[in-house]
C-alpha distance (Angstrom), angle and dihedral (degrees) to the residues before:
residue distance angle dihedral
M1 . . .
G2 3.80 . .
V3 3.79 88.7 .
A4 3.80 91.3 53.1
R5 3.79 93.5 48.6
N6 3.80 92.8 45.4
F7 3.80 92.4 49.1
K8 3.80 92.9 46.6
M9 3.80 91.1 50.3
Y10 3.81 90.0 46.3
V11 3.82 93.4 51.7
L12 3.80 94.9 42.7
G13 3.79 90.2 48.7
L14 3.78 90.1 50.9
L15 3.78 92.8 49.7
F16 3.81 89.7 57.1
A17 3.79 99.3 35.9
I18 3.78 97.7 44.2
S19 3.79 99.4 38.0
A20 3.80 89.3 90.5
T21 3.81 95.9 46.7
T22 3.77 124.6 101.3
A23 3.78 118.9 -103.2
I24 3.79 118.8 -132.9
A25 3.76 115.9 -72.5
N26 3.80 94.6 -115.2
D27 3.79 106.3 86.9
D28 3.79 107.2 177.6
H29 3.78 105.5 55.7
G30 3.81 99.6 95.0
S31 3.79 124.4 -121.2
I32 3.80 126.5 -60.3
V33 3.82 88.8 -97.1
D34 3.82 91.4 48.9
K35 3.80 89.5 52.7
L36 3.80 93.4 47.7
S37 3.79 92.0 48.1
A38 3.81 90.2 55.1
V39 3.83 94.5 52.0
D40 3.79 118.8 92.6
G41 3.78 102.9 -141.9
A42 3.82 99.0 38.8
Q43 3.82 96.2 84.0
A44 3.82 94.7 105.3
L45 3.81 92.5 53.9
I46 3.80 91.6 49.3
A47 3.81 90.3 47.1
A48 3.82 90.9 51.4
L49 3.81 90.4 51.2
L50 3.80 91.0 50.3
V51 3.82 93.6 47.1
V52 3.80 89.3 54.0
D53 3.80 92.8 44.8
E54 3.81 91.9 50.7
S55 3.79 93.3 48.8
T56 3.79 122.8 89.1
V57 3.80 93.9 -122.3
L58 3.81 96.7 91.0
D59 3.77 128.5 36.4
V60 3.80 91.4 -160.0
S61 3.80 127.6 67.0
I62 3.80 119.5 -117.5
A63 3.81 90.0 -164.3
E64 3.80 90.8 53.0
A65 3.80 90.3 49.5
L66 3.82 89.8 51.9
D67 3.79 88.8 48.6
T68 3.80 99.0 48.4
I69 3.81 113.2 22.7
D70 3.80 116.1 90.7
G71 3.78 122.4 -134.2
I72 3.82 98.9 38.8
I73 3.79 121.6 164.0
L74 3.80 107.6 -166.9
L75 3.78 120.2 -168.5
A76 3.80 98.5 -159.2
P77 3.81 120.1 -161.9
T78 3.80 113.5 -151.2
N79 3.80 127.3 -129.3
P80 3.84 92.2 -93.3
A81 3.81 88.6 53.8
F82 3.81 90.0 55.4
E83 3.81 91.1 45.1
A84 3.81 89.2 57.0
L85 3.82 93.4 46.2
L86 3.81 93.4 47.6
G87 3.81 95.2 43.6
L88 3.80 93.6 -115.5
E89 3.79 124.3 150.9
P90 3.81 113.3 -95.6
G91 3.80 108.2 -91.8
F92 3.82 93.1 20.7
L93 3.81 91.4 125.6
D94 3.80 95.1 45.3
G95 3.78 111.0 123.9
L96 3.80 95.0 6.3
S97 3.79 118.6 128.3
V98 3.78 124.8 -129.5
D99 3.82 89.1 -105.8
E100 3.82 92.4 52.5
I101 3.80 92.5 49.4
K102 3.81 91.3 44.7
A103 3.81 90.4 52.8
A104 3.83 92.0 50.6
L105 3.83 98.3 42.7
P106 3.83 100.3 78.9
S107 3.79 92.8 56.6
I108 3.83 92.6 43.5
L109 3.80 90.3 49.9
A110 3.81 91.6 47.7
D111 3.81 91.0 50.8
L112 3.81 88.8 54.3
G113 3.80 93.1 45.5
L114 3.81 92.5 -115.3
T115 3.80 121.7 144.4
I116 3.79 130.8 -155.0
S117 3.81 87.3 -104.2
D118 3.83 88.5 57.8
V119 3.80 89.4 51.8
I120 3.82 91.4 48.9
N121 3.80 91.5 50.9
I122 3.81 90.4 49.3
L123 3.81 93.2 47.5
L124 3.82 91.5 49.7
L125 3.82 89.0 58.8
H126 3.81 86.1 64.2
V127 3.82 100.4 49.4
G128 3.76 125.4 76.7
V129 3.78 132.3 167.0
I130 3.78 125.9 -154.7
G131 3.79 129.4 165.5
D132 3.78 110.9 -106.1
V133 3.81 114.8 18.2
N134 3.77 117.3 -155.3
E135 3.80 138.1 124.6
S136 3.79 92.2 -80.8
T137 3.82 94.0 52.2
A138 3.81 108.0 27.5
G139 3.78 107.1 13.2
V140 3.77 113.0 115.1
E141 3.81 91.4 -106.9
A142 3.82 90.0 54.2
L143 3.81 91.7 48.8
L144 3.79 89.7 48.7
A145 3.80 90.8 50.4
A146 3.82 90.3 48.1
G147 3.80 90.6 47.7
G148 3.78 94.2 -135.2
V149 3.79 149.1 46.4
P150 3.83 121.0 -137.0
V151 3.80 113.1 -130.0
A152 3.79 134.6 178.8
G153 3.79 94.5 -120.8
S154 3.80 97.6 57.2
A155 3.78 132.9 57.6
E156 3.80 89.4 -146.3
P157 3.82 127.4 46.7
L158 3.79 112.9 -94.3
P159 3.81 110.0 -109.0
V160 3.80 116.2 -104.4
S161 3.79 115.2 -160.5
L162 3.77 142.6 161.9
G163 3.79 115.8 -116.1
S164 3.77 141.1 156.9
K165 3.82 89.4 -74.2
G166 3.80 93.3 50.4
V167 3.80 124.8 -109.5
R168 3.79 111.2 7.7
I169 3.80 128.3 -161.8
N170 3.81 118.2 -149.6
Y171 3.82 88.9 -17.3
E172 3.82 86.6 -79.7
A173 3.78 109.4 82.4
S174 3.78 138.7 37.1
V175 3.79 122.5 -138.6
I176 3.80 105.5 -120.4
K177 3.82 97.2 176.2
A178 3.77 121.4 19.4
D179 3.78 139.3 -168.6
D180 3.81 101.5 21.0
F181 3.80 95.4 164.5
A182 3.81 122.5 -155.1
D183 3.80 130.6 -175.6
N184 3.80 91.3 -93.6
G185 3.79 103.3 30.1
V186 3.77 147.7 -37.3
I187 3.79 136.5 -73.2
H188 3.80 124.7 -145.6
F189 3.81 111.1 -170.7
L190 3.82 117.6 -139.2
D191 3.80 134.2 -157.3
T192 3.82 92.6 -144.7
V193 3.80 136.0 42.7
L194 3.81 109.1 -116.7
V195 3.78 112.4 -125.4
G196 3.81 103.0 154.8
D197 3.79 105.5 -175.0
L198 3.81 94.0 -33.7
L199 3.80 93.9 108.4
A200 3.80 96.4 38.0
Q201 3.78 111.2 130.2
């Protein structure tokens, strides 16, 4: 329950602290959730958000926060990234709807010994909030120049570096599509689900 309380306090704090900040200048992109919903290959991430929101672990909605809070930086793993994390065959999620993936996730998670709290902790490694989001503050080049991206699931910014595979986040994932700006933030798509040391045995 510590995760639930911490997340609720985090979101409520953001709602008050960021309500006075300026949204990004682009005003016709749709929200972060709108953008995700329009991307073929983001169904597993949306399904994971919905599974968490429909559980009894949190009494706040992560999807609603992504839809309404300004200044979001979302590091969005693609379906193949989730296939690798969950031990699924490559292409297993191809053609499946969000509802189909959402229905299958609880049993897949149980088989792997993962709880909803584990999923929440993983998702929070992918969500950051800063004040004003634009190319100079939250674009991938800006994050690279800053050397890190602040996220809810880590006390320190996750390292951002340039390697042989391009821009890397936390030395775990490569950015495969950057700077997809929404009305309330930006999405950087990743080839790997960030787990840090959350799943270390």
